[in-house]
Backbone as CSV, one residue per row, in Angstrom:
resi,resn,N_x,N_y,N_z,CA_x,CA_y,CA_z,C_x,C_y,C_z
1,MET,108.830,156.538,222.727,107.520,156.910,222.214,106.445,156.685,223.272
2,ASN,106.492,155.542,223.954,105.473,155.267,224.962,105.570,156.233,226.132
3,GLY,106.792,156.699,226.451,106.941,157.672,227.522,106.231,158.975,227.197
4,ALA,106.348,159.405,225.959,105.667,160.633,225.543,104.162,160.445,225.582
5,ARG,103.699,159.291,225.142,102.264,159.008,225.146,101.720,158.972,226.566
6,SER,102.527,158.540,227.517,102.049,158.384,228.884,101.650,159.709,229.522
7,TRP,102.234,160.813,229.102,101.835,162.092,229.689,100.979,162.930,228.762
8,ARG,101.038,162.695,227.455,100.267,163.529,226.524,98.769,163.284,226.626
9,ALA,98.360,162.033,226.703,96.924,161.742,226.770,96.302,162.307,228.042
10,PRO,96.892,162.067,229.228,96.310,162.690,230.422,96.376,164.217,230.378
11,LEU,97.415,164.779,229.772,97.504,166.235,229.660,96.360,166.781,228.813
12,ALA,96.042,166.091,227.738,94.911,166.508,226.900,93.607,166.409,227.680
13,ALA,93.434,165.330,228.436,92.212,165.158,229.227,92.109,166.225,230.311
14,VAL,93.218,166.526,230.966,93.236,167.569,231.999,92.891,168.925,231.382
15,THR,93.475,169.207,230.227,93.208,170.481,229.549,91.736,170.594,229.167
16,LEU,91.195,169.542,228.568,89.778,169.562,228.187,88.873,169.689,229.408
17,ALA,89.191,168.974,230.472,88.376,169.042,231.691,88.393,170.452,232.272
18,GLY,89.565,171.058,232.341,89.671,172.411,232.878,88.937,173.436,232.034
19,VAL,89.105,173.347,230.720,88.426,174.287,229.818,86.912,174.087,229.885
20,PHE,86.467,172.833,229.916,85.032,172.552,230.020,84.461,173.139,231.309
21,ALA,85.080,172.818,232.443,84.555,173.286,233.733,84.623,174.808,233.837
22,GLY,85.708,175.404,233.363,85.833,176.860,233.407,84.812,177.559,232.533
23,THR,84.548,176.990,231.368,83.555,177.568,230.455,82.147,177.414,231.016
24,LEU,81.829,176.223,231.506,80.497,175.994,232.072,80.255,176.898,233.279
25,ALA,81.242,177.012,234.153,81.084,177.862,235.333,80.854,179.319,234.935
26,THR,81.565,179.785,233.926,81.368,181.162,233.457,79.967,181.348,232.886
27,ALA,79.512,180.384,232.106,78.160,180.466,231.538,77.106,180.470,232.644
28,VAL,77.290,179.625,233.649,76.343,179.579,234.778,76.372,180.900,235.539
29,GLN,77.560,181.444,235.748,77.651,182.717,236.460,76.928,183.826,235.697
30,MET,77.101,183.855,234.390,76.414,184.865,233.581,74.899,184.673,233.643
31,LEU,74.445,183.435,233.606,73.012,183.155,233.729,72.482,183.617,235.084
32,LEU,73.223,183.331,236.137,72.795,183.751,237.475,72.757,185.271,237.590
33,TRP,73.733,185.952,237.019,73.708,187.419,237.027,72.451,187.918,236.327
34,TRP,72.151,187.335,235.180,70.982,187.748,234.408,69.706,187.508,235.215
35,LEU,69.601,186.330,235.858,68.403,185.994,236.640,68.207,186.926,237.832
36,GLU,69.305,187.389,238.423,69.178,188.279,239.581,69.147,189.758,239.190
37,GLY,69.192,190.033,237.895,69.096,191.413,237.425,70.401,192.184,237.444
38,THR,71.509,191.491,237.588,72.822,192.140,237.551,73.210,192.380,236.092
39,PRO,73.735,193.542,235.753,74.145,193.801,234.363,75.267,192.828,233.952
40,VAL,74.957,191.931,233.035,75.855,190.823,232.706,77.155,191.313,232.070
41,LEU,77.073,192.084,231.009,78.290,192.503,230.312,79.171,193.376,231.206
42,ALA,78.572,194.309,231.916,79.350,195.191,232.795,80.043,194.391,233.893
43,THR,79.349,193.402,234.447,79.933,192.592,235.516,81.013,191.666,234.969
44,LEU,80.794,191.125,233.782,81.809,190.281,233.144,83.074,191.095,232.860
45,LEU,82.908,192.302,232.354,84.063,193.162,232.094,84.761,193.554,233.397
46,ARG,83.986,193.824,234.431,84.580,194.129,235.741,85.441,192.965,236.202
47,ASP,84.878,191.747,236.140,85.619,190.569,236.591,86.843,190.296,235.721
48,ALA,86.740,190.590,234.420,87.907,190.437,233.542,89.020,191.389,233.980
49,HIS,88.665,192.610,234.322,89.664,193.572,234.793,90.256,193.130,236.131
50,LEU,89.416,192.615,237.031,89.917,192.121,238.314,90.946,191.020,238.096
51,THR,90.627,190.097,237.193,91.510,188.961,236.930,92.784,189.405,236.220
52,ALA,92.655,190.226,235.202,93.828,190.684,234.448,94.797,191.467,235.331
53,ALA,94.277,192.142,236.346,95.130,192.934,237.236,96.135,192.069,237.989
54,ILE,95.894,190.775,238.075,96.846,189.868,238.723,98.201,189.952,238.020
55,VAL,98.191,189.985,236.687,99.449,190.024,235.932,99.737,191.392,235.315
56,MET,98.710,192.189,235.082,98.909,193.483,234.416,99.069,194.633,235.408
57,GLY,98.781,194.371,236.678,98.919,195.396,237.697,97.628,196.149,237.969
58,LYS,97.656,196.900,239.064,96.472,197.628,239.526,96.011,198.717,238.566
59,ALA,96.875,199.158,237.685,96.505,200.220,236.738,95.304,199.813,235.892
60,VAL,95.141,198.516,235.661,94.001,198.008,234.885,92.687,198.339,235.585
61,LEU,92.738,198.464,236.900,91.524,198.711,237.684,91.146,200.188,237.729
62,ALA,92.060,201.072,237.356,91.828,202.509,237.504,90.684,203.021,236.640
63,ALA,90.609,202.554,235.419,89.557,203.018,234.507,88.291,202.192,234.705
64,ALA,87.186,202.754,234.261,85.930,201.996,234.293,86.092,200.767,233.400
65,PRO,85.565,199.624,233.840,85.695,198.418,233.015,85.107,198.632,231.624
66,GLU,85.919,198.372,230.649,85.489,198.521,229.260,86.081,197.379,228.455
67,TRP,85.655,197.278,227.221,86.100,196.218,226.323,87.508,196.545,225.846
68,ARG,88.507,195.901,226.437,89.900,196.057,226.017,90.452,194.670,225.735
69,TRP,90.862,194.441,224.492,91.288,193.107,224.072,92.439,192.558,224.906
70,GLY,93.407,193.380,225.246,94.533,192.910,226.055,94.092,192.426,227.423
71,VAL,93.176,193.164,228.033,92.639,192.784,229.343,91.845,191.487,229.229
72,LEU,90.996,191.405,228.212,90.179,190.199,228.037,91.043,188.977,227.754
73,LEU,92.084,189.138,226.956,92.982,188.024,226.666,93.708,187.579,227.928
74,ALA,94.250,188.522,228.682,94.951,188.180,229.923,94.014,187.470,230.895
75,ALA,92.814,187.996,231.065,91.850,187.390,231.989,91.466,185.983,231.544
76,THR,91.254,185.801,230.255,90.878,184.485,229.732,92.006,183.484,229.929
77,LEU,93.233,183.887,229.630,94.376,182.983,229.809,94.569,182.609,231.274
78,ILE,94.427,183.574,232.170,94.542,183.289,233.605,93.434,182.341,234.037
79,HIS,92.208,182.637,233.619,91.048,181.817,233.993,91.248,180.365,233.569
80,PHE,91.641,180.154,232.308,91.803,178.785,231.826,93.053,178.125,232.386
81,ALA,94.125,178.866,232.604,95.320,178.274,233.220,95.000,177.774,234.625
82,LEU,94.268,178.578,235.390,93.880,178.145,236.735,92.907,176.969,236.681
83,SER,91.982,176.987,235.735,91.027,175.882,235.587,91.744,174.585,235.228
84,ILE,92.715,174.662,234.339,93.484,173.478,233.946,94.336,172.999,235.119
85,GLY,94.923,173.925,235.858,95.674,173.549,237.058,94.798,172.843,238.077
86,CYS,93.588,173.329,238.249,92.639,172.673,239.157,92.312,171.268,238.664
87,ALA,92.142,171.116,237.361,91.850,169.795,236.795,93.005,168.832,237.029
88,ALA,94.224,169.324,236.916,95.390,168.469,237.152,95.415,167.960,238.588
89,LEU,94.947,168.773,239.521,94.896,168.344,240.921,93.749,167.373,241.189
90,VAL,92.613,167.610,240.564,91.406,166.828,240.844,91.377,165.491,240.120
91,ARG,91.878,165.445,238.899,91.700,164.274,238.037,92.153,162.955,238.662
92,PRO,93.324,162.876,239.275,93.718,161.579,239.845,92.736,161.067,240.901
93,PHE,92.186,161.970,241.680,91.240,161.564,242.717,89.879,161.214,242.119
94,ALA,89.409,162.045,241.209,88.095,161.816,240.595,88.060,160.489,239.850
95,ARG,89.176,160.087,239.256,89.222,158.833,238.497,89.243,157.616,239.417
96,ARG,89.717,157.787,240.640,89.796,156.654,241.573,88.524,156.478,242.400
97,LEU,87.793,157.549,242.593,86.602,157.506,243.438,85.395,157.026,242.654
98,GLY,84.391,156.547,243.369,83.113,156.238,242.750,82.428,157.532,242.333
99,THR,81.370,157.402,241.573,80.693,158.578,241.020,80.197,159.521,242.107
100,ILE,79.486,158.994,243.085,78.926,159.844,244.149,80.042,160.507,244.948
101,SER,81.063,159.742,245.284,82.189,160.307,246.038,82.920,161.371,245.227
102,ALA,83.087,161.129,243.926,83.754,162.116,243.070,82.935,163.400,242.985
103,LEU,81.615,163.277,242.866,80.756,164.465,242.815,80.800,165.227,244.137
104,ALA,80.736,164.501,245.243,80.820,165.151,246.554,82.175,165.835,246.716
105,GLY,83.225,165.142,246.310,84.559,165.737,246.374,84.678,166.957,245.481
106,GLY,84.092,166.891,244.283,84.114,168.034,243.374,83.381,169.231,243.957
107,ALA,82.230,168.971,244.582,81.466,170.054,245.209,82.273,170.692,246.344
108,LEU,82.874,169.859,247.176,83.695,170.381,248.274,84.911,171.141,247.739
109,TYR,85.485,170.637,246.667,86.625,171.311,246.038,86.210,172.695,245.540
110,GLY,85.056,172.782,244.907,84.557,174.069,244.438,84.343,175.048,245.583
111,LEU,83.777,174.563,246.686,83.558,175.427,247.849,84.886,175.858,248.468
112,ALA,85.846,174.939,248.506,87.174,175.280,249.027,87.855,176.320,248.135
113,LEU,87.691,176.175,246.822,88.253,177.166,245.897,87.660,178.551,246.146
114,TYR,86.359,178.595,246.407,85.723,179.878,246.705,86.385,180.503,247.937
115,ALA,86.542,179.700,248.984,87.140,180.216,250.219,88.568,180.708,249.978
116,VAL,89.348,179.917,249.267,90.738,180.296,248.992,90.797,181.526,248.084
117,ASN,90.029,181.499,246.994,90.088,182.589,246.013,89.557,183.906,246.559
118,LEU,88.429,183.863,247.248,87.750,185.110,247.604,87.919,185.524,249.060
119,HIS,88.588,184.685,249.843,88.875,185.074,251.221,90.356,184.944,251.548
120,GLY,91.066,184.070,250.832,92.501,183.915,251.051,93.324,184.810,250.152
121,PHE,93.112,184.681,248.848,93.895,185.459,247.885,93.604,186.950,247.945
122,THR,92.517,187.329,248.598,92.231,188.765,248.698,93.246,189.471,249.599
123,VAL,94.049,188.702,250.319,95.152,189.311,251.061,96.161,189.886,250.063
124,LEU,96.416,189.135,248.979,97.344,189.585,247.935,96.661,190.476,246.899
125,PHE,95.414,190.149,246.595,94.660,190.854,245.554,93.336,191.335,246.148
126,PRO,93.372,192.390,246.960,92.180,192.813,247.700,91.014,193.229,246.812
127,TRP,91.274,193.560,245.567,90.206,193.999,244.669,89.197,192.897,244.370
128,PHE,89.526,191.632,244.651,88.577,190.546,244.405,87.454,190.485,245.441
129,ALA,87.578,191.200,246.537,86.540,191.166,247.573,85.178,191.572,247.018
130,VAL,85.154,192.434,246.007,83.901,192.892,245.411,83.125,191.737,244.762
131,ALA,83.808,190.657,244.417,83.156,189.531,243.738,82.600,188.494,244.709
132,ARG,82.774,188.704,245.997,82.241,187.752,246.977,80.718,187.761,246.940
133,GLY,80.132,186.608,247.245,78.682,186.546,247.339,78.139,185.198,246.908
134,GLY,76.839,185.075,247.034,76.167,183.812,246.750,76.315,183.340,245.318
135,THR,76.260,184.260,244.372,76.386,183.875,242.966,77.768,183.298,242.691
136,THR,78.792,183.935,243.209,80.154,183.443,242.995,80.371,182.132,243.742
137,LEU,79.788,181.995,244.913,79.880,180.735,245.655,79.235,179.602,244.864
138,LEU,78.038,179.835,244.354,77.342,178.813,243.566,78.115,178.484,242.291
139,THR,78.707,179.489,241.681,79.504,179.271,240.475,80.709,178.383,240.770
140,HIS,81.368,178.592,241.898,82.497,177.738,242.272,82.032,176.308,242.560
141,LEU,80.852,176.161,243.134,80.284,174.831,243.364,80.055,174.125,242.027
142,VAL,79.470,174.829,241.069,79.249,174.269,239.727,80.585,173.911,239.079
143,PHE,81.581,174.764,239.234,82.900,174.478,238.670,83.448,173.165,239.229
144,GLY,83.390,172.996,240.537,83.902,171.771,241.151,83.162,170.532,240.678
145,LEU,81.841,170.619,240.580,81.047,169.486,240.084,81.378,169.180,238.626
146,ALA,81.432,170.214,237.795,81.746,170.020,236.374,83.145,169.447,236.200
147,LEU,84.060,169.881,237.018,85.429,169.383,236.949,85.477,167.900,237.298
148,ALA,84.768,167.507,238.346,84.739,166.091,238.731,84.120,165.238,237.628
149,VAL,83.025,165.705,237.052,82.365,164.963,235.965,83.301,164.827,234.771
150,ALA,83.913,165.925,234.357,84.799,165.894,233.188,86.032,165.035,233.443
151,CYS,86.595,165.134,234.629,87.786,164.342,234.944,87.482,162.848,234.941
152,ARG,86.288,162.480,235.365,85.899,161.063,235.342,85.559,160.607,233.930
153,ALA,84.972,161.473,233.135,84.454,161.075,231.825,85.533,160.980,230.751
154,LEU,86.536,161.820,230.823,87.546,161.844,229.760,88.533,160.695,229.935
155,PRO,88.761,159.934,228.876,89.639,158.762,228.982,91.108,159.157,229.094
156,ASP,91.892,158.208,229.562,93.335,158.405,229.666,94.014,158.364,228.316
157,GLY,93.405,157.672,227.365,94.042,157.490,226.075,94.973,156.296,226.061
158,ARG,94.939,155.520,227.124,95.767,154.316,227.179,95.104,153.221,226.368
159,PRO,95.891,152.303,225.825,95.297,151.221,225.046,94.472,150.309,225.937
160,PRO,93.452,149.651,225.384,92.671,148.699,226.164,93.574,147.605,226.711
161,SER,93.161,146.990,227.797,94.000,145.991,228.459,94.267,144.770,227.592
162,GLY,93.449,144.499,226.599,93.635,143.310,225.766,94.604,143.516,224.629
163,GLY,95.028,144.720,224.371,95.920,144.953,223.242,97.064,145.847,223.645
164,ALA,98.188,145.638,223.047,99.351,146.462,223.338,99.547,147.452,222.201
165,ALA,99.790,148.674,222.558,100.027,149.694,221.538,101.462,149.582,221.052
166,ARG,101.617,149.554,219.741,102.938,149.551,219.133,102.957,150.669,218.115
167,PRO,104.102,151.308,217.965,104.163,152.384,216.970,103.721,151.879,215.605
168,GLY,102.815,152.637,214.975,102.357,152.287,213.640,101.250,151.264,213.603
169,LYS,100.839,150.749,214.751,99.786,149.740,214.763,98.756,150.111,215.822
170,ALA,97.505,150.085,215.440,96.431,150.425,216.374,96.272,149.303,217.387
171,PRO,95.937,149.641,218.640,95.718,148.600,219.639,94.473,147.788,219.299
172,THR,94.482,146.550,219.718,93.329,145.687,219.484,92.492,145.634,220.741
173,ALA,91.202,145.531,220.551,90.286,145.452,221.683,90.236,144.020,222.184
174,PRO,89.991,143.836,223.484,89.873,142.478,224.001,88.636,141.808,223.421
175,PRO,88.653,140.476,223.319,87.483,139.775,222.783,86.264,140.013,223.665
176,GLN,85.119,140.108,223.038,83.867,140.322,223.755,83.292,138.989,224.214
177,ALA,82.811,138.964,225.437,82.126,137.771,225.943,80.647,137.905,225.611
178,TYR,80.091,136.874,224.988,78.678,136.928,224.606,77.862,136.019,225.456
């Protein structure tokens, strides 16, 4: 039982951190598009088609971006799977570092992701080159920062050091010093 608990709690924290950072980054990107006068829905649909084409093939890119549930579902699943994968990589480091170091590391991680995603992966998926630019760079920076914050904030789910978890019994908190 304890073996299962040892990976489930961090898995939940990693999942929540990835979903939080991925959602926040998307919201920030949409806000930035709106502020710069870029058509938000059209650009979001374009990016959904770009992302879905990773698994659905280039045929998804042939038509003008439109609201297609299969494309949106594929893009959303890819987006969150990658965000959760990023959280799994970042969380061990973010939890060990101090706050400032974790934030700096998160920012650098976001910038590195931008470089890898929009300059490296475009060798395999050249259609992503259209998404390069300052807005996407800033969005990746926000993603890295949000990921570091979430990874530090979400608990492991381990029992407090003063109490031992036993099946069927809640852990006890250590006595408070007054």
